[in-house]
C-alpha positions in Angstrom: 18.2 -9.0 12.2 15.7 -8.7 9.3 12.4 -7.4 10.7 10.6 -7.3 7.4 10.2 -9.4 4.3 9.6 -7.5 1.0 7.9 -9.3 -1.9 7.3 -7.5 -5.2 3.9 -8.5 -6.7 3.1 -9.1 -10.4 3.7 -5.4 -10.9 7.1 -5.1 -9.1 6.6 -1.4 -8.0 3.8 -2.7 -5.7 5.3 -4.5 -2.7 3.9 -6.9 -0.1 5.6 -6.3 3.2 5.5 -8.9 6.0 6.7 -7.6 9.4 8.2 -10.1 11.7 6.2 -10.8 14.8 8.1 -11.5 18.1 5.7 -13.3 20.3 5.4 -15.0 23.7 2.7 -15.9 26.2 1.7 -12.3 26.6 1.1 -11.7 22.9 3.5 -10.2 20.3 5.5 -7.1 19.2 6.4 -6.0 15.7 7.7 -3.0 13.9 5.3 -1.8 11.2 7.5 0.9 9.7 11.2 1.6 9.6 12.6 4.2 7.2 16.0 2.5 7.2 14.6 -1.0 6.4 12.2 0.3 3.8 14.9 2.4 2.1 17.1 -0.6 2.0 14.3 -2.3 0.0 14.0 0.6 -2.4 11.0 2.3 -0.7 11.9 5.9 0.1 8.5 7.3 0.9 8.4 10.0 3.5 5.0 9.6 5.1 3.2 12.7 6.3 -0.2 11.4 7.4 -1.9 8.3 8.8 -5.5 7.4 7.9 -7.9 4.8 9.3 -11.2 3.4 8.2 -13.8 1.0 9.7 -16.1 -1.0 7.4 -19.0 -2.5 9.3 -19.8 -5.3 6.9 -18.2 -7.7 4.5 -18.3 -6.5 0.8 -17.5 -2.9 1.4 -15.5 -1.6 -1.6 -13.5 1.6 -1.2 -11.8 2.8 -4.4 -10.3 2.8 -6.9 -8.7 6.1 -5.8 -5.6 8.0 -6.7 -4.2 11.5 -6.1 -2.6 13.1 -9.1 0.4 15.4 -9.4 1.4 17.8 -8.2 0.4 16.2 -4.9 0.4 12.4 -5.6 0.2 9.9 -2.7 2.0 6.6 -2.2 0.3 4.4 0.5 1.4 1.8 3.0 -1.8 -0.1 3.9 -2.4 -2.6 6.7 -5.4 -4.2 8.4 -5.8 -3.7 12.2 -8.9 -6.0 12.4 -10.5 -8.3 9.9 -9.2 -8.8 6.3 -9.3 -7.1 2.9 -8.7 -7.9 -0.8 -6.3 -5.0 -1.7 -5.9 -3.9 -5.3 -3.4 -1.6 -7.1 -3.9 -0.6 -10.8 -1.0 0.8 -12.8 -1.8 4.2 -14.2 1.7 5.1 -15.3 1.6 6.0 -19.0 4.4 4.2 -20.8 4.7 1.4 -18.2 4.7 -2.1 -19.6 1.9 -2.9 -17.0 -0.2 0.2 -17.8 -3.9 -0.6 -17.1 -3.1 -3.9 -15.3 -3.8 -4.7 -11.7 -2.3 -6.8 -8.9 -3.7 -7.7 -5.5 -3.0 -9.2 -2.2 -5.1 -10.3 0.8 -4.2 -8.4 3.9 -5.2 -9.7 7.3 -4.9 -8.5 10.9 -3.7 -11.9 11.9 -1.0 -12.1 9.2 0.0 -8.4 9.6 0.8 -8.0 5.9 1.1 -4.6 4.4 0.9 -3.3 0.9 3.1 -0.5 -0.5 1.3 1.2 -3.4 3.6 3.9 -5.0 2.7 7.0 -6.9 1.0 6.3 -10.3 -1.4 3.7 -9.1 -5.1 3.6 -8.3 -5.9 1.8 -5.1 -8.9 0.1 -3.6 -10.0 -2.7 -1.3 -12.9 -4.9 -0.5 -13.6 -6.1 3.0 -13.6 -9.8 3.6 -15.0 -9.7 7.1 -17.4 -7.5 9.1 -15.9 -4.9 11.4 -12.7 -4.5 9.3 -10.4 -1.7 10.3 -7.8 -0.5 7.8 -4.9 1.9 8.6 -2.6 3.4 6.0 0.2 5.9 5.7 0.4 8.4 2.9 3.4 10.5 1.7 1.4 13.5 0.5 -1.3 15.5 2.2 -4.9 15.2 1.1 -5.5 17.5 -1.9 -9.1 17.4 -3.1 -8.2 19.2 -6.3 -5.9 16.3 -7.2 -8.1 13.4 -6.2 -9.4 11.0 -8.9 -10.7 7.6 -9.3 -11.9 4.8 -11.6 -14.9 2.5 -11.4 -14.0 -0.5 -9.2 -15.8 -3.0 -11.5 -14.9 -1.6 -14.9 -14.7 -4.6 -17.4 -11.7 -2.9 -19.1 -9.7 -3.5 -15.9 -11.2 -7.0 -15.3 -10.3 -7.1 -11.6 -11.2 -10.4 -10.0 -13.0 -9.0 -7.0 -14.3 -11.4 -4.3 -17.8 -9.8 -4.5 -20.3 -9.3 -7.3 -21.7 -5.9 -8.2 -24.9 -6.9 -6.3 -23.0 -7.7 -3.1 -20.6 -4.7 -3.2 -21.3 -1.7 -0.9 -20.0 1.6 -2.2 -20.3 5.2 -1.3 -22.3 7.3 -3.7 -19.0 9.0 -4.8 -17.3 5.7 -5.6 -20.4 4.3 -7.4 -20.2 7.3 -9.8 -16.5 7.0 -10.7 -15.7 6.8 -14.5 -14.4 3.8 -16.4 -10.9 3.4 -17.7 -11.8 4.0 -21.4 -10.7 7.5 -22.3 -8.7 7.9 -19.1 -5.9 10.5 -19.6 -3.2 9.5 -17.2 -1.5 12.3 -15.3 1.3 9.8 -14.4 4.3 8.8 -16.4 6.5 5.7 -16.1 10.1 6.4 -15.3 10.9 4.3 -18.3 8.7 6.5 -20.6 10.4 9.2 -22.7 
């Protein structure tokens, strides 16, 4: 029995995952991760840490974050409560989609998940107050490897659901640099 549906997004390395819910009058049950099912879909991440965040209001933007080699992080993101607009930006030099973005709306009700592989910046914007997000990562947090890009950089032209005046960011995220002049530490598998 197939317990997951895997849908590559506009940048095929980024995958929307839809777990199958089994419900009755009591509620529902679903698997949210299966190494075997994900490996069969080409996702071979070995997750080492789970993270969770709570955003009190609509319009909280977290990102765009990445962790560079030698300790990159792939992520599997899901919403426990509320909803987010979730974005991945391709930072793999030599990739045909370098500097492009793709996005999906993740909701607690829909139980969608987004797999973001190594070589991508990731961020999200909350669509509802009290949104809780959980995500798995396949590398430990390494502050010396962390990086980020400005969420609203015109060079990326991400179609966020909030304006700059509505967005709520941490001081750290508000100070992230733009994409111009970015020297990517990531390489596409197709690049020489």
